Structures are given as C-alpha cells and as structure tokens.
N, CA, C and O of each residue as an XYZ file, in Angstrom:
740
protein
N     -36.834      3.749     -1.055
C     -36.760      2.585     -2.299
C     -35.712      3.306     -2.828
O     -35.655      4.531     -2.930
N     -34.921      2.531     -3.147
C     -33.883      2.928     -4.254
C     -33.809      2.713     -5.718
O     -34.422      1.739     -6.155
N     -33.152      3.473     -6.552
C     -33.428      3.322     -7.839
C     -32.567      2.060     -8.417
O     -32.004      1.272     -7.656
N     -32.525      1.950     -9.814
C     -31.805      1.036    -10.748
C     -30.352      0.976    -10.108
O     -29.774      1.989     -9.715
N     -29.983      0.098    -10.061
C     -28.356     -0.098     -9.968
C     -27.902     -0.253    -11.327
O     -28.315     -1.052    -12.168
N     -27.038      0.577    -11.427
C     -25.732      0.258    -12.917
C     -24.574     -0.039    -12.677
O     -24.078      0.462    -11.668
N     -23.869     -0.818    -13.396
C     -22.735     -1.558    -13.268
C     -21.732      0.055    -13.319
O     -20.882     -0.010    -12.431
N     -21.658      1.167    -13.967
C     -20.720      2.136    -13.917
C     -20.988      2.796    -12.492
O     -20.067      3.407    -11.952
N     -22.503      2.662    -11.737
C     -22.523      3.024    -10.762
C     -21.993      2.092     -9.282
O     -21.655      2.263     -8.111
N     -22.109      1.514     -9.840
C     -21.384      0.304     -8.823
C     -19.686      0.199     -9.069
O     -19.060     -0.048     -8.038
N     -19.195      0.295     -9.823
C     -17.646      0.858    -10.099
C     -17.282      2.133     -9.111
O     -16.398      2.243     -8.261
N     -18.147      2.913     -9.483
C     -18.055      4.468     -8.895
C     -18.042      4.451     -7.633
O     -17.275      5.261     -7.111
N     -18.779      3.641     -6.806
C     -19.082      3.163     -5.492
C     -17.946      2.543     -5.102
O     -17.234      3.028     -4.222
N     -17.749      1.752     -5.530
C     -16.411      0.823     -5.367
C     -14.927      1.380     -5.472
O     -13.947      0.902     -4.902
N     -14.949      2.333     -6.196
C     -13.753      3.113     -6.588
C     -13.648      4.330     -5.337
O     -12.536      4.738     -5.002
N     -14.346      4.625     -4.976
C     -14.522      5.477     -3.920
C     -13.840      4.994     -2.419
O     -13.034      5.306     -1.542
N     -14.824      3.986     -2.856
C     -14.372      3.134     -1.174
C     -12.981      2.488     -1.236
O     -12.371      2.410     -0.170
N     -12.364      1.984     -2.425
C     -11.122      1.673     -2.582
C     -10.344      3.082     -2.698
O      -9.213      2.754     -2.337
N     -10.298      4.368     -2.972
C      -9.950      5.412     -2.765
C      -9.364      5.626     -1.372
O      -8.206      5.794     -0.988
N     -10.277      5.578     -0.881
C     -10.784      5.831      0.847
C      -9.438      4.837      1.554
O      -8.710      5.239      2.461
N      -9.339      3.484      0.890
C      -8.539      2.752      1.737
C      -7.326      2.766      1.468
O      -6.430      2.443      2.248
N      -7.139      3.298     -0.125
C      -5.915      3.231     -0.465
C      -5.047      4.571      0.087
O      -3.879      4.596      0.476
N      -5.915      5.557     -0.001
C      -5.448      7.070      0.979
C      -4.586      6.860      2.179
O      -3.472      7.283      2.487
N      -5.790      5.763      2.988
C      -5.469      5.697      4.803
C      -4.203      4.955      4.404
O      -3.203      5.461      4.914
N      -3.963      3.885      3.626
C      -2.981      2.901      3.757
C      -1.842      3.776      3.311
O      -0.706      3.580      3.744
N      -2.122      4.762      2.433
C      -0.554      5.384      1.693
C       0.055      6.439      2.912
O       1.219      6.506      3.306
N      -1.143      7.246      3.374
C      -1.050      7.892      4.318
C       0.091      7.090      6.012
O       1.046      7.651      6.549
N      -0.453      5.863      6.352
C      -0.100      4.955      7.306
C       1.578      4.684      6.687
O       2.617      5.021      7.254
N       1.477      4.178      5.742
C       2.868      4.130      5.026
C       3.882      5.336      5.098
O       5.023      5.200      5.537
N       3.507      6.207      4.756
C       4.160      7.385      4.669
C       4.955      7.652      6.347
O       6.090      7.593      6.820
N       3.615      7.951      6.801
C       4.059      8.008      8.279
C       5.219      7.004      8.956
O       6.195      7.326      9.633
N       4.814      5.805      8.576
C       5.945      4.550      9.109
C       7.036      4.877      8.263
O       7.942      4.267      8.832
N       7.491      5.365      7.403
C       8.778      5.892      6.623
C       9.251      6.838      7.635
O      10.388      6.710      8.090
N       8.592      7.634      7.967
C       9.023      9.034      8.707
C       9.301      8.588     10.540
O      10.054      9.213     11.286
N       8.614      7.581     10.865
C       8.488      7.283     12.046
C       9.882      6.423     12.398
O      10.765      6.678     13.217
N       9.788      5.691     11.785
C      11.425      4.329     11.759
C      12.365      4.702     10.657
O      13.206      3.940     10.178
N      12.139      6.008     10.276
C      13.613      6.382      9.225
C      14.705      5.699      9.194
O      15.230      5.273      8.165
N      15.220      5.515     10.617
C      16.492      4.658     10.864
C      16.292      3.435      9.701
O      16.944      3.348      8.660
N      15.149      2.456     10.180
C      15.144      1.206      9.961
C      14.655      1.631      8.436
O      14.809      0.496      7.986
N      14.332      2.148      7.649
C      13.555      2.567      6.294
C      15.015      3.020      5.470
O      15.367      2.639      4.354
N      15.608      3.791      6.236
C      17.108      4.254      5.438
C      17.696      2.958      5.113
O      17.854      2.676      3.925
N      17.970      2.300      5.843
C      18.611      0.947      5.702
C      18.019      0.119      4.949
O      18.703     -0.730      4.379
N      16.597      0.156      4.757
C      16.048     -0.862      3.751
C      16.285     -0.175      2.383
O      16.582     -0.843      1.392
N      16.158      1.090      2.349
C      16.585      2.063      0.913
C      18.045      1.144      0.544
O      18.099      0.400     -0.435
N      19.053      1.317      1.387
C      20.299      1.043      0.780
C      20.080     -0.439      0.668
O      20.113     -0.804     -0.507
N      19.823     -1.595      1.706
C      20.143     -2.968      1.302
C      18.795     -3.482      0.456
O      18.778     -4.532     -0.186
N      17.765     -2.637      0.558
C      16.780     -3.922     -0.280
C      16.674     -3.069     -1.478
O      17.105     -3.517     -2.541
N      16.138     -1.862     -1.430
C      16.430     -1.117     -2.997
C      17.729     -0.576     -3.772
O      17.738     -0.068     -4.893
N      18.918     -0.818     -2.847
C      20.254     -0.278     -3.653
C      20.536      0.827     -3.782
O      21.478      1.241     -4.457
N      19.663      1.565     -3.074
C      19.829      3.419     -2.934
C      21.821      3.470     -2.281
O      22.369      2.532     -1.701
N      22.235      4.315     -2.496
C      23.616      4.384     -2.104
C      23.306      5.181     -0.619
O      22.405      6.018     -0.561
N      24.132      4.843      0.560
C      24.001      5.175      1.639
C      23.836      7.021      2.128
O      23.357      7.533      3.140
N      24.355      7.519      1.117
C      24.461      9.108      1.063
C      23.398      9.624      0.810
O      23.089     10.723      1.271
N      22.359      8.679     -0.253
C      20.986      9.268     -0.470
C      19.969      8.841     -0.037
O      18.847      9.308     -0.227
N      20.369      7.551      0.830
C      19.113      6.808      1.435
C      17.947      7.915      2.439
O      16.740      7.742      2.606
N      18.599      8.752      2.840
C      17.796      9.549      4.004
C      16.887     10.433      2.735
O      15.672     10.536      2.902
N      17.385     10.915      1.760
C      16.316     11.591      0.746
C      15.581     10.999      0.247
O      14.466     11.480      0.043
N      15.995      9.325     -0.278
C      15.184      8.683     -1.063
C      13.669      8.051      0.042
O      12.566      7.657     -0.335
N      14.210      8.177      1.402
C      13.089      7.782      2.098
C      11.981      8.827      2.267
O      10.775      8.597      2.352
N      12.609     10.038      2.301
C      11.512     11.261      2.447
C      10.994     11.993      1.073
O      10.250     12.974      1.051
N      11.501     11.367      0.013
C      10.672     11.511     -1.496
C       9.612     10.345     -1.608
O       8.573     10.526     -2.244
N       9.954      8.852     -0.827
C       8.986      8.413     -0.679
C       7.883      8.373     -0.327
O       6.820      8.006     -0.828
N       8.323      8.955      0.981
C       6.856      9.316      2.150
C       6.122     10.620      1.213
O       4.923     10.578      0.936
N       6.827     11.523      0.868
C       5.982     12.404      0.307
C       5.053     11.992     -0.988
O       3.889     12.386     -1.062
N       5.706     11.101     -2.085
C       5.239     10.470     -3.049
C       3.974     10.213     -2.632
O       2.982     10.755     -3.120
N       3.954      9.227     -1.549
C       2.659      8.511     -0.943
C       1.667      9.671      0.158
O       0.558      9.555      0.678
N       2.197     10.232      0.163
C       1.220     11.475      1.048
C       0.795     12.089      0.242
O      -0.364     12.483      0.378
N       1.715     12.512     -1.211
C       1.060     13.052     -2.394
C      -0.421     12.185     -3.062
O      -1.514     12.656     -3.373
N      -0.007     11.025     -3.106
C      -1.145      9.942     -3.556
C      -2.298     10.057     -2.942
O      -3.405     10.251     -3.443
N      -1.980      9.923     -1.752
C      -3.192      9.989     -0.771
C      -4.112     11.036     -0.883
O      -5.279     10.795     -1.194
N      -3.608     12.485     -0.605
C      -4.269     13.389     -0.812
C      -4.874     13.852     -2.117
O      -5.734     14.730     -2.180
N      -4.245     13.046     -3.417
C      -4.982     13.272     -4.435
C      -6.260     12.374     -4.521
O      -7.253     12.666     -5.187
N      -6.089     11.070     -3.647
C      -6.941     10.188     -3.935
C      -8.363     10.537     -2.592
O      -9.349      9.813     -2.455
N      -8.121     11.591     -1.908
C      -9.372     12.431     -1.029
C      -9.692     13.357     -1.823
O     -10.670     13.991     -1.427
N      -9.199     13.747     -2.936
C      -9.940     14.678     -3.706
C     -10.834     14.559     -5.131
O     -10.236     14.687     -6.200
N     -12.106     14.342     -5.114
C     -12.530     13.906     -6.215
C     -12.181     14.351     -7.696
O     -12.292     13.766     -8.773
N     -11.774     15.450     -7.388
C     -11.105     16.032     -8.984
C     -10.197     15.415     -9.615
O     -10.031     15.154    -10.807
N      -9.294     15.091     -8.146
C      -7.632     14.573     -8.719
C      -8.032     12.855     -8.221
O      -6.992     12.196     -8.210
N      -8.838     12.310     -7.961
C      -8.524     10.983     -7.260
C      -8.261     10.147     -8.607
O      -7.705      9.079     -8.349
N      -8.478     10.319     -9.793
C      -8.066      9.224    -10.604
C      -6.479      9.433    -11.010
O      -5.926      8.510    -11.607
N      -5.794     10.536    -10.722
C      -4.747     10.778    -10.550
C      -3.791     10.040     -9.737
O      -2.687      9.553     -9.984
N      -4.738     10.108     -8.395
C      -4.397      9.896     -7.382
C      -4.028      8.016     -7.379
O      -3.099      7.485     -6.771
N      -4.892      7.435     -8.098
C      -4.738      6.443     -8.562
C      -4.024      5.841     -9.155
O      -3.863      4.643     -8.921
N      -3.373      6.486    -10.112
C      -2.405      6.421    -11.093
C      -1.091      6.724    -10.234
O      -0.244      5.831    -10.256
N      -0.876      7.599     -9.657
C       0.136      7.878     -9.090
C       0.212      6.356     -7.818
O       1.300      5.830     -7.585
N      -0.950      5.907     -7.212
C      -0.911      5.092     -6.372
C      -0.242      3.417     -6.981
O       0.613      2.656     -6.529
N      -0.979      3.383     -7.985
C      -0.697      2.055     -9.266
C       1.366      2.455     -9.339
O       2.202      1.623     -8.986
N       1.681      3.718     -9.814
C       3.369      3.471     -9.809
C       3.858      3.403     -8.339
O       5.082      3.324     -8.240
N       3.472      3.410     -7.694
C       4.300      3.554     -6.074
C       3.924      1.811     -5.597
O       4.687      1.260     -4.803
N       3.002      1.237     -6.022
C       2.588     -0.083     -5.786
C       3.799     -1.094     -6.960
O       4.563     -2.034     -6.742
N       3.570     -0.581     -7.762
C       4.717     -1.248     -9.036
C       6.142     -1.148     -8.698
O       6.943     -2.058     -8.910
N       6.476      0.129     -8.096
C       7.893      0.299     -7.711
C       8.177     -0.905     -6.778
O       9.099     -1.683     -7.022
N       7.572     -1.008     -5.977
C       7.615     -1.684     -4.440
C       7.960     -3.113     -5.066
O       8.957     -3.834     -5.028
N       6.570     -3.218     -5.719
C       6.711     -5.123     -6.580
C       8.042     -4.989     -7.547
O       8.976     -5.789     -7.502
N       8.005     -4.292     -8.086
C       9.656     -4.511     -9.205
C      10.602     -4.511     -7.878
O      11.324     -5.506     -7.938
N      10.827     -3.831     -6.831
C      11.762     -4.032     -5.957
C      11.955     -5.845     -5.211
O      12.981     -6.514     -5.090
N      10.713     -6.135     -4.884
C      10.448     -7.188     -4.317
C      10.943     -8.575     -5.600
O      11.706     -9.531     -5.460
N      10.178     -8.153     -6.708
C      10.863     -9.214     -7.783
C      12.244     -9.346     -8.002
O      12.901    -10.375     -8.153
N      12.660     -7.962     -7.998
C      14.448     -8.100     -7.855
C      14.883     -8.858     -7.286
O      15.505     -9.833     -7.711
N      14.608     -8.522     -5.997
C      15.069     -9.041     -4.769
C      15.289    -10.567     -4.903
O      16.316    -11.244     -4.939
N      13.910    -10.892     -4.966
C      13.699    -12.482     -5.184
C      14.273    -13.407     -6.142
O      14.285    -14.637     -6.095
N      14.833    -12.479     -7.180
C      15.132    -13.004     -8.550
C      16.775    -12.998     -8.271
O      17.463    -13.754     -8.955
N      17.404    -12.153     -7.275
C      18.511    -12.121     -6.457
C      19.122    -13.128     -5.939
O      20.296    -13.456     -5.768
N      17.751    -13.707     -5.646
C      17.752    -14.951     -4.153
C      17.955    -13.926     -2.907
O      18.413    -14.497     -1.917
N      17.766    -12.834     -2.778
C      17.610    -12.235     -1.475
C      16.336    -12.402     -0.792
O      15.908    -11.264     -0.603
N      15.609    -13.166     -0.380
C      14.453    -13.179      0.007
C      14.588    -12.970      1.292
O      13.434    -12.721      1.639
N      15.443    -12.893      2.492
C      15.585    -12.571      3.473
C      15.497    -11.167      3.891
O      15.087    -10.712      4.959
N      15.922    -10.608      2.935
C      16.063     -9.020      3.016
C      14.505     -8.288      3.173
O      13.431     -8.362      2.576
N      15.108     -7.475      4.447
C      13.819     -6.673      4.688
C      13.039     -5.861      3.600
O      13.981     -5.402      2.955
N      12.306     -5.564      3.213
C      11.378     -4.969      2.194
C      10.984     -3.406      2.649
O      10.737     -2.440      1.927
N      11.020     -3.523      4.274
C      10.295     -2.366      4.805
C       8.539     -2.317      4.887
O       7.884     -1.374      5.332
N       8.132     -3.284      4.468
C       6.600     -3.547      4.370
C       5.792     -3.451      5.422
O       4.644     -3.007      5.430
N       6.468     -3.912      6.390
C       5.704     -4.241      7.647
C       5.615     -3.136      8.639
O       6.727     -2.705      8.948
N       4.570     -2.529      9.251
C       4.294     -1.260      9.717
C       4.938     -1.546     11.068
O       5.206     -0.503     11.664
N       5.303     -2.797     11.803
C       6.035     -2.818     12.790
C       7.801     -2.879     12.697
O       8.457     -2.609     11.691
N       8.232     -3.220     13.759
C       9.749     -2.977     13.457
C      10.142     -4.580     13.686
O      11.269     -5.036     13.880
N       9.097     -5.174     13.619
C       9.317     -7.266     13.794
C       9.886     -7.424     12.320
O       9.708     -6.702     11.339
N      10.682     -8.677     12.476
C      10.828     -9.187     11.419
C       9.846     -9.819     10.627
O       8.960    -10.382     11.270
N       9.773     -9.873      9.381
C       8.715    -10.450      8.716
C       9.200    -11.812      8.020
O      10.336    -12.281      8.097
N       8.078    -12.366      7.305
C       8.694    -13.862      6.358
C       9.486    -13.306      5.486
O       9.526    -12.141      5.091
N      10.325    -14.521      5.120
C      11.288    -14.137      3.723
C      10.193    -13.449      2.617
O       8.983    -13.434      2.840
N      10.775    -12.915      1.463
C       9.455    -12.198      0.538
C       9.309    -13.621     -0.378
O      10.075    -14.576     -0.503
N       8.331    -13.405     -0.806
C       7.167    -14.770     -1.525
C       5.766    -14.243     -1.987
O       5.394    -13.072     -2.055
N       5.028    -15.472     -2.310
C       4.150    -15.195     -2.806
C       3.474    -14.289     -2.439
O       3.298    -13.357     -3.224
N       2.874    -14.256     -1.138
C       2.399    -13.367     -0.216
C       2.564    -12.103     -0.534
O       1.569    -11.400     -0.707
N       3.835    -11.590     -0.666
C       3.864    -10.141     -0.850
C       3.821     -9.796     -2.235
O       3.603     -8.603     -2.445
N       3.991    -10.628     -3.368
C       3.681    -10.248     -4.490
C       2.062    -10.128     -4.767
O       1.448     -9.244     -5.365
N       1.604    -11.271     -4.155
C      -0.153    -11.178     -4.054
C      -0.503     -9.379     -3.352
O      -0.983     -8.401     -3.925
N      -0.182     -9.494     -2.408
C      -0.618     -8.442     -1.309
C      -0.503     -7.353     -2.691
O      -1.574     -6.894     -3.086
N       0.807     -6.927     -3.443
C       1.269     -5.511     -3.707
C       0.254     -5.786     -5.436
O      -0.350     -4.799     -5.856
N       0.190     -6.831     -6.088
C      -0.697     -7.100     -6.976
C      -2.105     -6.520     -6.654
O      -2.565     -5.567     -7.282
N      -2.775     -7.155     -5.629
C      -4.033     -6.627     -5.454
C      -4.008     -5.145     -5.140
O      -4.873     -4.460     -5.687
N      -2.952     -4.428     -4.161
C      -3.260     -2.782     -4.302
C      -2.849     -2.509     -5.324
O      -2.971     -1.288     -5.416
N      -2.322     -2.980     -6.389
C      -1.873     -2.099     -7.702
C      -3.484     -2.578     -8.738
O      -3.712     -1.901     -9.740
N      -4.211     -3.443     -8.458
C      -5.359     -3.671     -9.036
C      -6.372     -2.589     -8.432
O      -7.136     -1.819     -9.015
N      -6.131     -2.779     -7.113
C      -7.182     -1.655     -6.395
C      -7.305     -0.213     -7.031
O      -8.317      0.432     -7.307
N      -5.751      0.147     -7.204
C      -5.431      1.755     -7.756
C      -6.129      1.513     -8.721
O      -7.267      1.978     -8.791
N      -5.633      0.770     -9.634
C      -6.150      0.548    -10.892
C      -7.895      0.974    -11.265
O      -8.325      1.708    -12.155
N      -8.583      0.253    -10.285
C      -9.850      0.482    -10.436
C      -9.835      2.163    -10.088
O     -10.204      2.937    -10.970
N      -9.480      2.578     -9.029
C      -9.773      4.022     -8.516
C      -9.545      4.530     -9.758
O     -10.545      5.022    -10.281
N      -8.168      4.575    -10.624
C      -8.110      5.575    -11.558
C      -8.963      5.284    -12.846
O      -8.890      5.942    -13.884
N      -9.740      4.260    -12.642
C     -10.216      4.041    -14.136
C     -11.709      4.392    -13.764
O     -12.475      4.695    -14.678
N     -12.110      4.366    -12.587
C     -13.689      4.284    -11.848
C     -13.841      5.699    -11.153
O     -14.608      5.861    -10.204
N     -13.009      6.782    -11.718
C     -13.122      8.028    -10.829
C     -13.085      8.977    -12.084
O     -11.949      9.273    -12.453
N     -14.071      9.474    -12.762
C     -13.996     10.039    -13.876
C     -13.920     11.725    -13.151
O     -14.607     11.991    -12.165
N     -13.187     12.548    -13.665
C     -13.005     13.995    -13.219
C     -14.447     14.753    -13.257
O     -14.737     15.567    -12.381
N     -15.179     14.491    -14.140
C     -16.313     15.551    -14.231
C     -17.888     15.062    -13.240
O     -18.987     15.612    -13.165
N     -17.358     13.849    -12.622
C     -18.520     13.086    -11.301
C     -17.186     13.084    -10.334
O     -16.120     12.476    -10.434
N     -17.769     14.175     -9.191
C     -16.916     14.332     -7.774
C     -17.786     13.849     -6.922
O     -18.759     14.464     -6.488
N     -17.444     12.642     -6.629
C     -18.029     11.829     -5.329
C     -17.333     12.007     -4.304
O     -16.177     11.588     -4.363
N     -17.756     12.624     -3.137
C     -16.937     12.963     -1.868
C     -16.768     11.822     -1.376
O     -17.429     10.869     -1.786
N     -15.800     11.692     -0.349
C     -15.646     10.369      0.499
C     -16.409     10.448      1.939
O     -15.970     11.156      2.845
N     -17.576      9.668      2.068
C     -18.303      9.799      3.178
C     -17.196      9.590      4.470
O     -15.996      9.327      4.392
N     -18.041      9.803      5.686
C     -17.415      9.414      7.006
C     -17.532      7.844      7.241
O     -16.574      7.257      7.744
N     -18.414      7.314      6.970
C     -18.837      5.749      7.127
C     -17.719      4.896      5.967
O     -17.475      3.697      6.095
N     -17.114      5.764      4.843
C     -16.170      5.276      3.954
C     -14.782      5.413      4.628
O     -13.934      4.531      4.489
N     -14.530      6.690      5.465
C     -13.363      6.755      5.995
C     -13.563      5.613      7.187
O     -12.399      5.294      7.426
N     -14.237      4.993      7.878
C     -14.292      4.432      9.044
C     -13.914      3.100      8.133
O     -12.870      2.482      8.341
N     -14.772      2.750      7.198
C     -14.576      1.614      6.544
C     -13.276      1.343      6.013
O     -12.794      0.218      5.883
N     -12.725      2.440      5.709
C     -11.019      2.295      4.959
C     -10.224      1.804      6.309
O      -9.561      0.767      6.321
N     -10.350      2.556      7.297
C      -9.895      2.207      8.853
C      -9.767      0.770      9.132
O      -8.756      0.176      9.505
N     -11.233      0.178      8.839
C     -11.305     -0.967      9.367
C     -10.378     -2.000      8.563
O      -9.794     -3.003      8.975
N     -10.439     -1.350      7.092
C      -9.977     -2.233      6.168
C      -7.963     -2.248      6.456
O      -7.165     -3.168      6.278
N      -7.793     -1.180      6.821
C      -6.383     -0.695      7.562
C      -6.085     -2.155      7.989
O      -5.374     -3.046      7.523
N      -7.028     -2.033      9.217
C      -6.583     -3.035     10.694
C      -6.679     -4.008     10.169
O      -5.857     -4.757     10.698
N      -7.430     -4.741      9.066
C      -7.656     -6.138      8.622
C      -6.358     -6.369      7.956
O      -5.869     -7.490      8.099
N      -5.554     -5.270      7.071
C      -4.418     -5.585      6.372
C      -3.496     -5.759      7.168
O      -2.838     -6.775      6.944
N      -3.090     -4.964      8.295
C      -2.165     -4.876      9.077
C      -2.501     -6.349     10.110
O      -1.525     -7.003     10.479
N      -3.627     -6.705     10.440
C      -3.298     -7.963     10.922
C      -3.409     -9.420     10.052
O      -3.481    -10.544     10.546
N      -3.403     -9.131      8.874
C      -3.012     -9.963      7.894
C      -1.560    -10.050      7.585
O      -1.064    -11.073      7.113
N      -0.820     -8.881      7.874
C       0.601     -8.747      7.594
C       1.131     -9.287      8.937
O       2.167     -9.932      9.097
N       0.595     -9.060      9.501
C       1.016     -9.941     10.987
C       1.035    -11.447     11.065
O       2.033    -12.166     11.104
N      -0.118    -11.773     11.081
C      -0.521    -13.121     10.512
C       0.584    -13.730      9.672
O       1.331    -14.667      9.951
N       0.513    -12.948      8.530
C       1.567    -14.051      7.296
C       3.067    -13.768      8.298
O       3.668    -14.835      8.177
N       3.757    -13.024      9.029
C       5.106    -13.090      9.762
C       5.166    -13.967     10.577
O       6.268    -14.153     11.094
N       3.928    -14.891     11.028
C       4.157    -15.522     12.309
C       4.937    -16.877     11.634
O       4.984    -16.894     10.404
N       5.398    -17.730     12.187
C       6.465    -18.876     11.484
C       5.441    -20.063     12.302
O       5.229    -19.973     13.511
N       4.825    -21.223     11.407
C       4.034    -21.949     12.023
C       5.044    -22.980     12.875
O       6.225    -23.204     12.613
N       4.350    -23.474     13.830
C       5.378    -24.396     14.987
C       5.495    -25.799     13.911
O       4.735    -26.173     13.017
N       6.816    -26.385     14.436
C       6.984    -27.335     13.539
C       6.300    -28.776     14.240
O       5.831    -28.731     15.377
N       6.301    -29.739     13.626
C       5.343    -30.831     14.410
C       6.233    -31.249     16.045
O       7.457    -31.378     16.043
N       5.519    -31.394     17.160
C       6.379    -31.956     18.282
C       6.697    -30.711     18.864
O       6.933    -30.733     20.072
N       6.764    -29.499     18.204
C       7.069    -28.214     19.189
C       6.150    -27.318     19.910
O       5.250    -26.577     19.513
N       6.638    -27.596     21.116
C       5.693    -26.467     22.271
C       6.152    -24.927     21.743
O       7.256    -24.620     21.294
N       5.027    -24.091     21.922
C       5.481    -22.996     22.061
C       5.704    -22.124     23.093
O       6.214    -21.026     22.873
C-alpha cells in the first residue's frame, strides 16, 4: 500500500524527474556545442551577434554554463539553483530567437538542432519549445527545497534519456518540410 498523496509531494517528485531531464538535455547541449564547435561558432556570430574573435570563447562559456546547470540539477542540495540557471539559459536562447524573428532573420541557424542538418525557419515551434523548457526549469527551481534532498533514481535517469530521445525525434520531425500537393518524394 502507498500512503496518502499530497500536492507538495507530487510537485517534488515531478521536480526531480524534470531536473533529470533538464540535466541530460543540458549535458547533450553542452557536448553538442563542443563537438560541432565550428558550426556553433558560426551560430554565435550570425545568430547571437558575437564578434568573430569572441565566438570560440562564447561557445565554451555557453557549454560550461550548461554543464554547470546540469551538475547543479543532479545535486539535490543545489537543484533549485540548477533550475534557476537553466531558466536563465533557456530564457537567453528564447530572447535571441525572438530578436532574430523580430529582425526578419527566421532562416538563420540558431544551433538548436543536435544534428548538422538544416532545420525549419524560426517560428512558433521554437518559441513554444523554449517556453516549455523555461516552465520545466521553473518547476524544478520552485519545487526543490534545499532541506529535502531527494536523489535522482536510476529509473528517473532512464526516463530522462527516453524524454531526450523523444525531444530529439520531435526536433527532427519539425525540421521536415511537408511535401507539396502533387509532389513525389
């Protein structure tokens, strides 16, 4: 039998799972920046407006911030701080997307895709994806009191990896261009 379920208990359990997903996503994102650093340095310059001579430093700095946020999210006493840092990271990326869209630069590579393939122009999908990531990070930041240190369980790590796979699949599906009427692929 299980005990009574309380709203704070549910929020805390959800917070731990979201922290695990966010940590896995941030590690993947940080590694992506380091593995594809040539592409991401071009993104830093063209999308974010970083001067070319500072692009390499900005990519390393962004990857380090993502790795730090991931580490904080894994550490129960620092999970709320990790959620807050993740919120700042996702908000920064969202700001850059909205700025590019407002400037009419929807076709610019935002570096958001884990693959090297081109993606769809910036639009509602990108904005909503980042808004959801910000919301998830906010739940982690708010639902992770430092005095209650709940560790991440192996099952939650596996679930986080599964969510990352779904996240990547959705990203790839959204990058597809639907065929036009009468076209054969």
